VEXDREN-2710 file (C-alpha; in Angstrom, 1 decimal):
% VEXDREN-2710
k/r/px/py/pz
1/UNK/17.9/11.7/19.5
2/UNK/14.6/11.0/17.8
3/UNK/13.6/7.5/16.7
4/UNK/11.7/6.8/13.5
5/UNK/8.2/5.4/14.1
6/UNK/7.7/1.9/12.8
7/UNK/4.7/1.6/10.6
8/UNK/2.6/-1.5/10.9
9/UNK/0.2/-3.0/8.4
10/UNK/-2.0/-6.0/9.2
11/UNK/-2.9/-8.7/6.7
12/UNK/-5.7/-10.8/8.0
13/UNK/-6.5/-14.2/6.4
14/UNK/-10.1/-14.0/7.5
15/UNK/-11.3/-17.6/7.1
16/UNK/-8.0/-19.1/8.4
17/UNK/-7.9/-16.8/11.4
18/UNK/-11.6/-17.4/12.2
19/UNK/-11.2/-21.2/12.2
20/UNK/-8.2/-20.9/14.5
21/UNK/-10.2/-18.9/16.9
22/UNK/-13.1/-21.4/16.7
23/UNK/-10.7/-24.1/18.0
24/UNK/-10.3/-21.9/21.2
25/UNK/-14.1/-22.1/21.6
26/UNK/-14.4/-18.4/21.7
27/UNK/-18.0/-17.2/21.6
28/UNK/-19.4/-14.2/19.6
29/UNK/-16.6/-14.3/17.0
30/UNK/-18.8/-12.0/14.9
31/UNK/-18.2/-9.3/17.4
32/UNK/-14.4/-9.6/17.5
33/UNK/-13.1/-6.0/17.2
34/UNK/-10.1/-6.1/14.9
35/UNK/-9.3/-2.5/15.8
36/UNK/-8.6/-3.7/19.4
37/UNK/-6.8/-6.8/18.1
38/UNK/-4.5/-4.8/16.0
39/UNK/-3.8/-2.1/18.6
40/UNK/-2.9/-4.8/21.1
41/UNK/-0.6/-6.6/18.7
42/UNK/1.0/-3.4/17.3
43/UNK/2.1/-2.1/20.7
44/UNK/4.4/0.8/20.3
45/UNK/4.3/0.6/16.5
46/UNK/2.2/2.9/14.4
47/UNK/-0.8/0.9/13.2
48/UNK/-1.6/2.4/9.8
49/UNK/-3.8/-0.2/8.1
50/UNK/-5.6/-3.5/8.4
51/UNK/-6.4/-5.4/5.3
52/UNK/-9.0/-8.1/5.9
53/UNK/-9.2/-10.8/3.2
54/UNK/-12.1/-13.3/2.8
55/UNK/-14.0/-15.1/0.1
56/UNK/-17.3/-13.4/-0.8
57/UNK/-20.3/-15.7/0.1
58/UNK/-22.5/-15.7/-3.0
59/UNK/-26.1/-14.6/-2.5
60/UNK/-27.4/-18.0/-3.6
61/UNK/-28.2/-21.2/-1.8
62/UNK/-28.2/-20.5/1.9
63/UNK/-29.0/-16.7/1.8
64/UNK/-28.5/-16.5/5.6
65/UNK/-24.8/-17.0/5.2
66/UNK/-24.5/-14.2/2.8
67/UNK/-26.5/-11.9/5.0
68/UNK/-24.5/-12.8/8.1
69/UNK/-21.2/-12.1/6.2
70/UNK/-22.5/-8.7/5.1
71/UNK/-23.4/-7.9/8.7
72/UNK/-20.0/-9.0/10.0
73/UNK/-18.1/-7.0/7.4
74/UNK/-20.2/-4.0/8.1
75/UNK/-19.3/-4.3/11.8
76/UNK/-15.6/-4.9/10.9
77/UNK/-15.2/-1.7/8.9
78/UNK/-17.2/0.3/11.4
79/UNK/-14.6/-0.4/14.1
80/UNK/-12.0/1.8/12.6
81/UNK/-11.5/3.6/9.2
82/UNK/-8.1/2.0/8.8
83/UNK/-9.7/-1.4/8.3
84/UNK/-10.5/-2.4/4.7
85/UNK/-12.1/-5.5/3.2
86/UNK/-10.7/-7.4/0.2
87/UNK/-12.9/-10.0/-1.3
88/UNK/-11.9/-13.2/-3.0
89/UNK/-14.4/-15.8/-4.4
90/UNK/-16.2/-18.9/-3.0
91/UNK/-16.9/-21.5/-5.6
92/UNK/-18.4/-25.0/-5.7
93/UNK/-16.0/-27.9/-6.3
94/UNK/-16.7/-31.6/-6.7
95/UNK/-15.4/-33.7/-3.9
96/UNK/-15.6/-37.3/-2.7
97/UNK/-18.1/-37.9/0.1
98/UNK/-16.3/-39.2/3.2
99/UNK/-19.6/-40.6/4.5
100/UNK/-20.4/-42.5/1.3
101/UNK/-16.8/-43.9/1.2
102/UNK/-17.1/-45.1/4.8
103/UNK/-20.4/-46.7/4.2
104/UNK/-19.0/-48.5/1.1
105/UNK/-16.1/-49.8/3.1
106/UNK/-18.4/-50.9/6.0
107/UNK/-20.6/-52.9/3.6
108/UNK/-17.6/-54.4/1.8
109/UNK/-16.3/-55.8/5.1
110/UNK/-19.6/-56.7/6.7
111/UNK/-19.3/-60.0/8.6
112/UNK/-22.9/-60.5/9.5
113/UNK/-25.8/-61.4/7.2
114/UNK/-28.4/-58.8/6.5
115/UNK/-31.4/-58.8/4.1
116/UNK/-30.2/-58.9/0.5
117/UNK/-32.5/-56.2/-0.7
118/UNK/-31.4/-53.9/2.2
119/UNK/-27.8/-54.6/1.4
120/UNK/-28.3/-53.7/-2.3
121/UNK/-30.1/-50.5/-1.3
122/UNK/-27.3/-49.5/1.0
123/UNK/-24.7/-50.1/-1.7
124/UNK/-26.7/-48.1/-4.2
125/UNK/-26.9/-45.2/-1.7
126/UNK/-23.1/-45.2/-1.2
127/UNK/-22.6/-45.2/-4.9
128/UNK/-25.2/-42.5/-5.6
129/UNK/-23.7/-40.1/-3.1
130/UNK/-20.1/-40.9/-3.8
131/UNK/-19.5/-37.4/-5.0
132/UNK/-20.7/-34.2/-3.4
133/UNK/-20.1/-30.5/-3.8
134/UNK/-18.1/-28.3/-1.4
135/UNK/-17.5/-24.6/-1.3
136/UNK/-13.9/-23.6/-1.8
137/UNK/-12.3/-20.2/-1.1
138/UNK/-10.4/-18.9/-4.2
139/UNK/-8.0/-16.0/-4.8
140/UNK/-7.7/-15.0/-1.1
141/UNK/-4.1/-16.3/-0.6
142/UNK/-3.0/-14.8/-3.9
143/UNK/-4.3/-11.4/-2.9
144/UNK/-2.6/-11.5/0.5
145/UNK/0.7/-12.6/-1.0
146/UNK/0.7/-10.1/-3.8
147/UNK/-0.3/-7.2/-1.6
148/UNK/2.2/-8.0/1.1
149/UNK/5.1/-8.3/-1.4
150/UNK/4.1/-5.2/-3.6
151/UNK/3.5/-3.0/-0.5
152/UNK/6.9/-4.1/0.9
153/UNK/8.6/-3.2/-2.4
154/UNK/6.9/0.2/-2.3
155/UNK/8.0/0.7/1.3
156/UNK/4.4/1.2/2.4
157/UNK/5.1/-0.5/5.8
158/UNK/8.0/-1.3/8.0
159/UNK/6.4/-4.3/9.8
160/UNK/3.8/-6.7/8.5
161/UNK/1.5/-8.6/10.9
162/UNK/0.1/-11.7/9.2
163/UNK/-2.9/-13.1/11.0
164/UNK/-2.9/-16.6/9.5
165/UNK/-1.4/-20.1/9.9
166/UNK/-1.5/-21.0/6.2
167/UNK/1.9/-22.3/5.1
168/UNK/1.1/-21.3/1.5
169/UNK/1.9/-17.7/2.5
170/UNK/5.4/-18.6/3.4
171/UNK/7.0/-17.4/0.1
172/UNK/5.3/-14.0/0.6
173/UNK/6.7/-13.7/4.1
174/UNK/10.2/-14.6/2.9
175/UNK/9.9/-12.0/0.0
176/UNK/8.7/-9.2/2.4
177/UNK/11.7/-9.9/4.7
178/UNK/14.1/-9.9/1.8
179/UNK/12.8/-6.4/1.1
180/UNK/14.0/-5.4/4.5
181/UNK/10.6/-5.6/6.3
182/UNK/9.9/-7.4/9.5
183/UNK/7.1/-9.9/9.5
184/UNK/5.3/-11.1/12.6
185/UNK/2.7/-14.0/12.3
186/UNK/-0.1/-14.3/14.8
187/UNK/-2.6/-17.1/15.0
188/UNK/-4.4/-19.5/17.4
189/UNK/-3.1/-22.3/15.3
190/UNK/0.5/-23.6/15.2
191/UNK/1.5/-22.6/11.6
192/UNK/4.9/-24.3/11.7
193/UNK/6.0/-23.3/8.2
194/UNK/5.2/-19.6/8.8
195/UNK/6.7/-19.7/12.2
196/UNK/10.0/-20.9/10.7
197/UNK/9.9/-18.2/8.0
198/UNK/8.9/-15.1/10.0
199/UNK/10.7/-12.8/12.4
200/UNK/8.5/-13.9/15.3
201/UNK/5.5/-16.1/15.7
202/UNK/2.9/-14.9/18.2
203/UNK/0.7/-17.8/19.5
204/UNK/-2.7/-16.5/20.6
205/UNK/-4.4/-18.2/23.5
206/UNK/-8.0/-18.0/24.6
207/UNK/-7.2/-15.5/27.5
208/UNK/-5.4/-13.2/25.0
209/UNK/-8.8/-12.2/23.5
210/UNK/-10.2/-11.0/26.8
211/UNK/-11.7/-7.5/26.3
212/UNK/-11.4/-7.5/22.5
213/UNK/-15.1/-7.9/21.6
214/UNK/-17.6/-5.2/20.7
215/UNK/-17.0/-1.5/20.5
END
């Protein structure tokens, strides 16, 4: 009796997965071979595609970051033709400066006398830098969620592997499972919401990555 081969598609939340791996203190993450990662996770399933999602670093400001991202994405897609890259955006957003806020609180609660002009200067600095600008990834979660659900509805895979710990993707996991697909989540982070929603959560430890770097 023949058994139907289970088709597996990987959805990689690039930034989230990277930061999880960083916490494991893995070196040379730019050389992590996702072809080897996917083959190891898929096991007996037929790995048919890996979709890597990340915000595009704009070629402004720190140009080195943009150049480094292009190099990594080039290496990523060279590992296997089944790997494709899907870009979101990275945009500046105003944010409160934690350092300025802490300085303001420190000065407000200061119990020792310091030079009055120095005190005024420090207060002025905390107020001047109260707001800062941070870069925020946009559209990546939406792209992952839409693709996972649409592809499930089209029966383009039997099993989805989601490499992320982002709880915002929980509804997409639930919708894919409602379509009759299995969903496994793999991450170096805990991802409690996703772990509760998926078929199986696969915690990735430091030693799991042995032999998965380079060609």
